Chimera marker file (.cmm) of the C-alpha trace (Angstrom):
<marker_set name="trace">
<marker id="1" x="11.255" y="6.750" z="13.095" r="1" g="1" b="0" radius="0.5"/>
<marker id="2" x="8.703" y="4.419" z="11.552" r="1" g="1" b="0" radius="0.5"/>
<marker id="3" x="9.421" y="0.767" z="10.857" r="1" g="1" b="0" radius="0.5"/>
<marker id="4" x="7.205" y="-1.043" z="8.355" r="1" g="1" b="0" radius="0.5"/>
<marker id="5" x="6.844" y="-4.733" z="7.516" r="1" g="1" b="0" radius="0.5"/>
<marker id="6" x="4.572" y="-6.047" z="4.755" r="1" g="1" b="0" radius="0.5"/>
<marker id="7" x="2.940" y="-9.463" z="4.687" r="1" g="1" b="0" radius="0.5"/>
<marker id="8" x="0.214" y="-11.314" z="2.815" r="1" g="1" b="0" radius="0.5"/>
<marker id="9" x="1.706" y="-11.522" z="-0.646" r="1" g="1" b="0" radius="0.5"/>
<marker id="10" x="1.615" y="-14.688" z="-2.681" r="1" g="1" b="0" radius="0.5"/>
<marker id="11" x="0.470" y="-16.364" z="-5.857" r="1" g="1" b="0" radius="0.5"/>
<marker id="12" x="-3.147" y="-16.316" z="-7.008" r="1" g="1" b="0" radius="0.5"/>
<marker id="13" x="-5.085" y="-16.914" z="-10.171" r="1" g="1" b="0" radius="0.5"/>
<marker id="14" x="-6.672" y="-14.082" z="-12.078" r="1" g="1" b="0" radius="0.5"/>
<marker id="15" x="-9.966" y="-12.948" z="-10.576" r="1" g="1" b="0" radius="0.5"/>
<marker id="16" x="-9.063" y="-13.979" z="-7.058" r="1" g="1" b="0" radius="0.5"/>
<marker id="17" x="-8.232" y="-11.843" z="-4.014" r="1" g="1" b="0" radius="0.5"/>
<marker id="18" x="-5.369" y="-11.109" z="-1.654" r="1" g="1" b="0" radius="0.5"/>
<marker id="19" x="-5.183" y="-8.959" z="1.470" r="1" g="1" b="0" radius="0.5"/>
<marker id="20" x="-1.862" y="-7.294" z="2.222" r="1" g="1" b="0" radius="0.5"/>
<marker id="21" x="-0.986" y="-6.118" z="5.712" r="1" g="1" b="0" radius="0.5"/>
<marker id="22" x="1.563" y="-3.519" z="6.739" r="1" g="1" b="0" radius="0.5"/>
<marker id="23" x="2.639" y="-3.649" z="10.376" r="1" g="1" b="0" radius="0.5"/>
<marker id="24" x="4.030" y="-0.386" z="11.657" r="1" g="1" b="0" radius="0.5"/>
<marker id="25" x="5.908" y="0.736" z="14.724" r="1" g="1" b="0" radius="0.5"/>
<marker id="26" x="7.056" y="4.060" z="16.045" r="1" g="1" b="0" radius="0.5"/>
<marker id="27" x="5.012" y="7.022" z="17.231" r="1" g="1" b="0" radius="0.5"/>
<marker id="28" x="4.904" y="8.927" z="13.903" r="1" g="1" b="0" radius="0.5"/>
<marker id="29" x="2.819" y="6.096" z="12.401" r="1" g="1" b="0" radius="0.5"/>
<marker id="30" x="-0.324" y="7.450" z="14.037" r="1" g="1" b="0" radius="0.5"/>
<marker id="31" x="-0.132" y="10.810" z="12.271" r="1" g="1" b="0" radius="0.5"/>
<marker id="32" x="1.391" y="9.619" z="9.014" r="1" g="1" b="0" radius="0.5"/>
<marker id="33" x="-0.226" y="9.337" z="5.652" r="1" g="1" b="0" radius="0.5"/>
<marker id="34" x="0.243" y="5.742" z="4.555" r="1" g="1" b="0" radius="0.5"/>
<marker id="35" x="0.565" y="4.432" z="1.043" r="1" g="1" b="0" radius="0.5"/>
<marker id="36" x="0.829" y="1.221" z="-0.908" r="1" g="1" b="0" radius="0.5"/>
<marker id="37" x="3.122" y="1.173" z="-3.915" r="1" g="1" b="0" radius="0.5"/>
<marker id="38" x="4.161" y="-1.486" z="-6.408" r="1" g="1" b="0" radius="0.5"/>
<marker id="39" x="7.101" y="-2.078" z="-8.679" r="1" g="1" b="0" radius="0.5"/>
<marker id="40" x="7.789" y="-4.402" z="-11.576" r="1" g="1" b="0" radius="0.5"/>
<marker id="41" x="11.442" y="-5.180" z="-12.373" r="1" g="1" b="0" radius="0.5"/>
<marker id="42" x="12.810" y="-2.653" z="-14.824" r="1" g="1" b="0" radius="0.5"/>
<marker id="43" x="9.999" y="-0.195" z="-14.225" r="1" g="1" b="0" radius="0.5"/>
<marker id="44" x="9.475" y="2.737" z="-11.878" r="1" g="1" b="0" radius="0.5"/>
<marker id="45" x="7.763" y="2.302" z="-8.561" r="1" g="1" b="0" radius="0.5"/>
<marker id="46" x="4.163" y="3.536" z="-8.724" r="1" g="1" b="0" radius="0.5"/>
<marker id="47" x="1.606" y="4.433" z="-6.115" r="1" g="1" b="0" radius="0.5"/>
<marker id="48" x="-1.469" y="2.231" z="-5.783" r="1" g="1" b="0" radius="0.5"/>
<marker id="49" x="-3.396" y="3.790" z="-2.924" r="1" g="1" b="0" radius="0.5"/>
<marker id="50" x="-3.012" y="6.137" z="0.024" r="1" g="1" b="0" radius="0.5"/>
<marker id="51" x="-4.889" y="6.914" z="3.228" r="1" g="1" b="0" radius="0.5"/>
<marker id="52" x="-4.744" y="9.847" z="5.597" r="1" g="1" b="0" radius="0.5"/>
<marker id="53" x="-4.025" y="9.555" z="9.326" r="1" g="1" b="0" radius="0.5"/>
<marker id="54" x="-7.570" y="8.802" z="10.464" r="1" g="1" b="0" radius="0.5"/>
<marker id="55" x="-8.719" y="6.837" z="7.444" r="1" g="1" b="0" radius="0.5"/>
<marker id="56" x="-11.292" y="9.386" z="6.306" r="1" g="1" b="0" radius="0.5"/>
<marker id="57" x="-9.516" y="10.258" z="3.061" r="1" g="1" b="0" radius="0.5"/>
<marker id="58" x="-8.411" y="7.583" z="0.605" r="1" g="1" b="0" radius="0.5"/>
<marker id="59" x="-7.054" y="7.900" z="-2.918" r="1" g="1" b="0" radius="0.5"/>
<marker id="60" x="-6.426" y="5.311" z="-5.628" r="1" g="1" b="0" radius="0.5"/>
<marker id="61" x="-4.625" y="4.998" z="-8.902" r="1" g="1" b="0" radius="0.5"/>
<marker id="62" x="-7.086" y="4.663" z="-11.756" r="1" g="1" b="0" radius="0.5"/>
<marker id="63" x="-5.822" y="1.164" z="-12.546" r="1" g="1" b="0" radius="0.5"/>
<marker id="64" x="-7.089" y="-0.223" z="-9.207" r="1" g="1" b="0" radius="0.5"/>
<marker id="65" x="-10.186" y="1.883" z="-8.495" r="1" g="1" b="0" radius="0.5"/>
<marker id="66" x="-13.143" y="-0.307" z="-7.644" r="1" g="1" b="0" radius="0.5"/>
<marker id="67" x="-10.938" y="-3.369" z="-7.089" r="1" g="1" b="0" radius="0.5"/>
<marker id="68" x="-8.553" y="-2.385" z="-4.272" r="1" g="1" b="0" radius="0.5"/>
<marker id="69" x="-9.396" y="-0.942" z="-0.854" r="1" g="1" b="0" radius="0.5"/>
<marker id="70" x="-6.936" y="0.648" z="1.556" r="1" g="1" b="0" radius="0.5"/>
<marker id="71" x="-7.726" y="0.862" z="5.267" r="1" g="1" b="0" radius="0.5"/>
<marker id="72" x="-5.933" y="1.304" z="8.565" r="1" g="1" b="0" radius="0.5"/>
<marker id="73" x="-6.206" y="0.350" z="12.217" r="1" g="1" b="0" radius="0.5"/>
<marker id="74" x="-4.263" y="2.894" z="14.257" r="1" g="1" b="0" radius="0.5"/>
<marker id="75" x="-4.796" y="1.042" z="17.523" r="1" g="1" b="0" radius="0.5"/>
<marker id="76" x="-2.938" y="-1.946" z="16.075" r="1" g="1" b="0" radius="0.5"/>
<marker id="77" x="-0.666" y="0.159" z="13.812" r="1" g="1" b="0" radius="0.5"/>
<marker id="78" x="-1.770" y="-1.755" z="10.749" r="1" g="1" b="0" radius="0.5"/>
<marker id="79" x="-2.511" y="-0.736" z="7.178" r="1" g="1" b="0" radius="0.5"/>
<marker id="80" x="-4.339" y="-3.059" z="4.823" r="1" g="1" b="0" radius="0.5"/>
<marker id="81" x="-4.694" y="-3.357" z="1.081" r="1" g="1" b="0" radius="0.5"/>
<marker id="82" x="-7.600" y="-5.571" z="0.081" r="1" g="1" b="0" radius="0.5"/>
<marker id="83" x="-7.098" y="-6.561" z="-3.547" r="1" g="1" b="0" radius="0.5"/>
<marker id="84" x="-10.044" y="-8.081" z="-5.396" r="1" g="1" b="0" radius="0.5"/>
<marker id="85" x="-10.512" y="-9.151" z="-9.010" r="1" g="1" b="0" radius="0.5"/>
<marker id="86" x="-6.779" y="-9.415" z="-9.442" r="1" g="1" b="0" radius="0.5"/>
<marker id="87" x="-5.306" y="-9.305" z="-12.932" r="1" g="1" b="0" radius="0.5"/>
<marker id="88" x="-1.958" y="-10.542" z="-14.264" r="1" g="1" b="0" radius="0.5"/>
<marker id="89" x="-0.893" y="-6.896" z="-14.686" r="1" g="1" b="0" radius="0.5"/>
<marker id="90" x="-1.172" y="-6.486" z="-10.897" r="1" g="1" b="0" radius="0.5"/>
<marker id="91" x="1.871" y="-8.730" z="-10.542" r="1" g="1" b="0" radius="0.5"/>
<marker id="92" x="4.597" y="-6.757" z="-8.744" r="1" g="1" b="0" radius="0.5"/>
<marker id="93" x="6.431" y="-6.287" z="-5.485" r="1" g="1" b="0" radius="0.5"/>
<marker id="94" x="4.135" y="-4.299" z="-3.203" r="1" g="1" b="0" radius="0.5"/>
<marker id="95" x="5.557" y="-1.823" z="-0.714" r="1" g="1" b="0" radius="0.5"/>
<marker id="96" x="4.072" y="-0.052" z="2.267" r="1" g="1" b="0" radius="0.5"/>
<marker id="97" x="5.318" y="3.464" z="2.960" r="1" g="1" b="0" radius="0.5"/>
<marker id="98" x="4.782" y="6.318" z="5.401" r="1" g="1" b="0" radius="0.5"/>
<marker id="99" x="4.685" y="10.037" z="4.748" r="1" g="1" b="0" radius="0.5"/>
<marker id="100" x="5.390" y="11.484" z="8.176" r="1" g="1" b="0" radius="0.5"/>
<marker id="101" x="4.820" y="15.062" z="7.012" r="1" g="1" b="0" radius="0.5"/>
<marker id="102" x="1.205" y="14.179" z="6.302" r="1" g="1" b="0" radius="0.5"/>
<marker id="103" x="0.116" y="16.651" z="3.620" r="1" g="1" b="0" radius="0.5"/>
<marker id="104" x="-3.142" y="15.596" z="1.982" r="1" g="1" b="0" radius="0.5"/>
<marker id="105" x="-2.298" y="17.548" z="-1.170" r="1" g="1" b="0" radius="0.5"/>
<marker id="106" x="0.668" y="15.249" z="-1.831" r="1" g="1" b="0" radius="0.5"/>
<marker id="107" x="-0.819" y="11.931" z="-0.710" r="1" g="1" b="0" radius="0.5"/>
<marker id="108" x="-0.214" y="10.371" z="-4.123" r="1" g="1" b="0" radius="0.5"/>
<marker id="109" x="3.298" y="11.739" z="-4.544" r="1" g="1" b="0" radius="0.5"/>
<marker id="110" x="6.037" y="9.119" z="-4.161" r="1" g="1" b="0" radius="0.5"/>
<marker id="111" x="8.862" y="11.549" z="-3.197" r="1" g="1" b="0" radius="0.5"/>
<marker id="112" x="6.897" y="12.610" z="-0.114" r="1" g="1" b="0" radius="0.5"/>
<marker id="113" x="7.160" y="9.165" z="1.474" r="1" g="1" b="0" radius="0.5"/>
<marker id="114" x="10.116" y="8.875" z="3.804" r="1" g="1" b="0" radius="0.5"/>
<marker id="115" x="9.836" y="5.386" z="5.324" r="1" g="1" b="0" radius="0.5"/>
<marker id="116" x="9.493" y="2.131" z="3.402" r="1" g="1" b="0" radius="0.5"/>
<marker id="117" x="8.978" y="-1.541" z="4.061" r="1" g="1" b="0" radius="0.5"/>
<marker id="118" x="10.959" y="-4.301" z="2.375" r="1" g="1" b="0" radius="0.5"/>
<marker id="119" x="8.144" y="-5.321" z="0.029" r="1" g="1" b="0" radius="0.5"/>
<marker id="120" x="6.068" y="-8.436" z="-0.583" r="1" g="1" b="0" radius="0.5"/>
<marker id="121" x="5.688" y="-10.239" z="-3.907" r="1" g="1" b="0" radius="0.5"/>
<marker id="122" x="2.267" y="-10.575" z="-5.502" r="1" g="1" b="0" radius="0.5"/>
<marker id="123" x="1.972" y="-12.840" z="-8.530" r="1" g="1" b="0" radius="0.5"/>
<marker id="124" x="-1.263" y="-13.191" z="-10.496" r="1" g="1" b="0" radius="0.5"/>
<marker id="125" x="-1.446" y="-15.905" z="-13.118" r="1" g="1" b="0" radius="0.5"/>
<marker id="126" x="-3.825" y="-15.883" z="-16.066" r="1" g="1" b="0" radius="0.5"/>
<link id1="1" id2="2" r="1" g="1" b="0" radius="0.2"/>
<link id1="2" id2="3" r="1" g="1" b="0" radius="0.2"/>
<link id1="3" id2="4" r="1" g="1" b="0" radius="0.2"/>
<link id1="4" id2="5" r="1" g="1" b="0" radius="0.2"/>
<link id1="5" id2="6" r="1" g="1" b="0" radius="0.2"/>
<link id1="6" id2="7" r="1" g="1" b="0" radius="0.2"/>
<link id1="7" id2="8" r="1" g="1" b="0" radius="0.2"/>
<link id1="8" id2="9" r="1" g="1" b="0" radius="0.2"/>
<link id1="9" id2="10" r="1" g="1" b="0" radius="0.2"/>
<link id1="10" id2="11" r="1" g="1" b="0" radius="0.2"/>
<link id1="11" id2="12" r="1" g="1" b="0" radius="0.2"/>
<link id1="12" id2="13" r="1" g="1" b="0" radius="0.2"/>
<link id1="13" id2="14" r="1" g="1" b="0" radius="0.2"/>
<link id1="14" id2="15" r="1" g="1" b="0" radius="0.2"/>
<link id1="15" id2="16" r="1" g="1" b="0" radius="0.2"/>
<link id1="16" id2="17" r="1" g="1" b="0" radius="0.2"/>
<link id1="17" id2="18" r="1" g="1" b="0" radius="0.2"/>
<link id1="18" id2="19" r="1" g="1" b="0" radius="0.2"/>
<link id1="19" id2="20" r="1" g="1" b="0" radius="0.2"/>
<link id1="20" id2="21" r="1" g="1" b="0" radius="0.2"/>
<link id1="21" id2="22" r="1" g="1" b="0" radius="0.2"/>
<link id1="22" id2="23" r="1" g="1" b="0" radius="0.2"/>
<link id1="23" id2="24" r="1" g="1" b="0" radius="0.2"/>
<link id1="24" id2="25" r="1" g="1" b="0" radius="0.2"/>
<link id1="25" id2="26" r="1" g="1" b="0" radius="0.2"/>
<link id1="26" id2="27" r="1" g="1" b="0" radius="0.2"/>
<link id1="27" id2="28" r="1" g="1" b="0" radius="0.2"/>
<link id1="28" id2="29" r="1" g="1" b="0" radius="0.2"/>
<link id1="29" id2="30" r="1" g="1" b="0" radius="0.2"/>
<link id1="30" id2="31" r="1" g="1" b="0" radius="0.2"/>
<link id1="31" id2="32" r="1" g="1" b="0" radius="0.2"/>
<link id1="32" id2="33" r="1" g="1" b="0" radius="0.2"/>
<link id1="33" id2="34" r="1" g="1" b="0" radius="0.2"/>
<link id1="34" id2="35" r="1" g="1" b="0" radius="0.2"/>
<link id1="35" id2="36" r="1" g="1" b="0" radius="0.2"/>
<link id1="36" id2="37" r="1" g="1" b="0" radius="0.2"/>
<link id1="37" id2="38" r="1" g="1" b="0" radius="0.2"/>
<link id1="38" id2="39" r="1" g="1" b="0" radius="0.2"/>
<link id1="39" id2="40" r="1" g="1" b="0" radius="0.2"/>
<link id1="40" id2="41" r="1" g="1" b="0" radius="0.2"/>
<link id1="41" id2="42" r="1" g="1" b="0" radius="0.2"/>
<link id1="42" id2="43" r="1" g="1" b="0" radius="0.2"/>
<link id1="43" id2="44" r="1" g="1" b="0" radius="0.2"/>
<link id1="44" id2="45" r="1" g="1" b="0" radius="0.2"/>
<link id1="45" id2="46" r="1" g="1" b="0" radius="0.2"/>
<link id1="46" id2="47" r="1" g="1" b="0" radius="0.2"/>
<link id1="47" id2="48" r="1" g="1" b="0" radius="0.2"/>
<link id1="48" id2="49" r="1" g="1" b="0" radius="0.2"/>
<link id1="49" id2="50" r="1" g="1" b="0" radius="0.2"/>
<link id1="50" id2="51" r="1" g="1" b="0" radius="0.2"/>
<link id1="51" id2="52" r="1" g="1" b="0" radius="0.2"/>
<link id1="52" id2="53" r="1" g="1" b="0" radius="0.2"/>
<link id1="53" id2="54" r="1" g="1" b="0" radius="0.2"/>
<link id1="54" id2="55" r="1" g="1" b="0" radius="0.2"/>
<link id1="55" id2="56" r="1" g="1" b="0" radius="0.2"/>
<link id1="56" id2="57" r="1" g="1" b="0" radius="0.2"/>
<link id1="57" id2="58" r="1" g="1" b="0" radius="0.2"/>
<link id1="58" id2="59" r="1" g="1" b="0" radius="0.2"/>
<link id1="59" id2="60" r="1" g="1" b="0" radius="0.2"/>
<link id1="60" id2="61" r="1" g="1" b="0" radius="0.2"/>
<link id1="61" id2="62" r="1" g="1" b="0" radius="0.2"/>
<link id1="62" id2="63" r="1" g="1" b="0" radius="0.2"/>
<link id1="63" id2="64" r="1" g="1" b="0" radius="0.2"/>
<link id1="64" id2="65" r="1" g="1" b="0" radius="0.2"/>
<link id1="65" id2="66" r="1" g="1" b="0" radius="0.2"/>
<link id1="66" id2="67" r="1" g="1" b="0" radius="0.2"/>
<link id1="67" id2="68" r="1" g="1" b="0" radius="0.2"/>
<link id1="68" id2="69" r="1" g="1" b="0" radius="0.2"/>
<link id1="69" id2="70" r="1" g="1" b="0" radius="0.2"/>
<link id1="70" id2="71" r="1" g="1" b="0" radius="0.2"/>
<link id1="71" id2="72" r="1" g="1" b="0" radius="0.2"/>
<link id1="72" id2="73" r="1" g="1" b="0" radius="0.2"/>
<link id1="73" id2="74" r="1" g="1" b="0" radius="0.2"/>
<link id1="74" id2="75" r="1" g="1" b="0" radius="0.2"/>
<link id1="75" id2="76" r="1" g="1" b="0" radius="0.2"/>
<link id1="76" id2="77" r="1" g="1" b="0" radius="0.2"/>
<link id1="77" id2="78" r="1" g="1" b="0" radius="0.2"/>
<link id1="78" id2="79" r="1" g="1" b="0" radius="0.2"/>
<link id1="79" id2="80" r="1" g="1" b="0" radius="0.2"/>
<link id1="80" id2="81" r="1" g="1" b="0" radius="0.2"/>
<link id1="81" id2="82" r="1" g="1" b="0" radius="0.2"/>
<link id1="82" id2="83" r="1" g="1" b="0" radius="0.2"/>
<link id1="83" id2="84" r="1" g="1" b="0" radius="0.2"/>
<link id1="84" id2="85" r="1" g="1" b="0" radius="0.2"/>
<link id1="85" id2="86" r="1" g="1" b="0" radius="0.2"/>
<link id1="86" id2="87" r="1" g="1" b="0" radius="0.2"/>
<link id1="87" id2="88" r="1" g="1" b="0" radius="0.2"/>
<link id1="88" id2="89" r="1" g="1" b="0" radius="0.2"/>
<link id1="89" id2="90" r="1" g="1" b="0" radius="0.2"/>
<link id1="90" id2="91" r="1" g="1" b="0" radius="0.2"/>
<link id1="91" id2="92" r="1" g="1" b="0" radius="0.2"/>
<link id1="92" id2="93" r="1" g="1" b="0" radius="0.2"/>
<link id1="93" id2="94" r="1" g="1" b="0" radius="0.2"/>
<link id1="94" id2="95" r="1" g="1" b="0" radius="0.2"/>
<link id1="95" id2="96" r="1" g="1" b="0" radius="0.2"/>
<link id1="96" id2="97" r="1" g="1" b="0" radius="0.2"/>
<link id1="97" id2="98" r="1" g="1" b="0" radius="0.2"/>
<link id1="98" id2="99" r="1" g="1" b="0" radius="0.2"/>
<link id1="99" id2="100" r="1" g="1" b="0" radius="0.2"/>
<link id1="100" id2="101" r="1" g="1" b="0" radius="0.2"/>
<link id1="101" id2="102" r="1" g="1" b="0" radius="0.2"/>
<link id1="102" id2="103" r="1" g="1" b="0" radius="0.2"/>
<link id1="103" id2="104" r="1" g="1" b="0" radius="0.2"/>
<link id1="104" id2="105" r="1" g="1" b="0" radius="0.2"/>
<link id1="105" id2="106" r="1" g="1" b="0" radius="0.2"/>
<link id1="106" id2="107" r="1" g="1" b="0" radius="0.2"/>
<link id1="107" id2="108" r="1" g="1" b="0" radius="0.2"/>
<link id1="108" id2="109" r="1" g="1" b="0" radius="0.2"/>
<link id1="109" id2="110" r="1" g="1" b="0" radius="0.2"/>
<link id1="110" id2="111" r="1" g="1" b="0" radius="0.2"/>
<link id1="111" id2="112" r="1" g="1" b="0" radius="0.2"/>
<link id1="112" id2="113" r="1" g="1" b="0" radius="0.2"/>
<link id1="113" id2="114" r="1" g="1" b="0" radius="0.2"/>
<link id1="114" id2="115" r="1" g="1" b="0" radius="0.2"/>
<link id1="115" id2="116" r="1" g="1" b="0" radius="0.2"/>
<link id1="116" id2="117" r="1" g="1" b="0" radius="0.2"/>
<link id1="117" id2="118" r="1" g="1" b="0" radius="0.2"/>
<link id1="118" id2="119" r="1" g="1" b="0" radius="0.2"/>
<link id1="119" id2="120" r="1" g="1" b="0" radius="0.2"/>
<link id1="120" id2="121" r="1" g="1" b="0" radius="0.2"/>
<link id1="121" id2="122" r="1" g="1" b="0" radius="0.2"/>
<link id1="122" id2="123" r="1" g="1" b="0" radius="0.2"/>
<link id1="123" id2="124" r="1" g="1" b="0" radius="0.2"/>
<link id1="124" id2="125" r="1" g="1" b="0" radius="0.2"/>
<link id1="125" id2="126" r="1" g="1" b="0" radius="0.2"/>
</marker_set>
């Protein structure tokens, strides 16, 4: 099993930055594809970014390309989401998730993720 805990959320003004951290535990973390997702109340959860097991391959939703960066530190079992130039439409609960099957072809597919954190709120004011 993989246990995931997100931290680093908060309130910021538009144009500012936040860095989210996902702390993982459990052996499968090291070989898992990791993803960051977000969800606004009343809307479906959507993927923001994903990273393969060794950090070589990263993918982003078009809405965050050039602003967000996903990275990981396997020695510390951490996954980061650096969010720059934040916009009010980035406001959401952000979730960290693990895909323990690790298929690169489905890195951006929500149903493939089998372990989830509890989420952290990010609020961006205009």
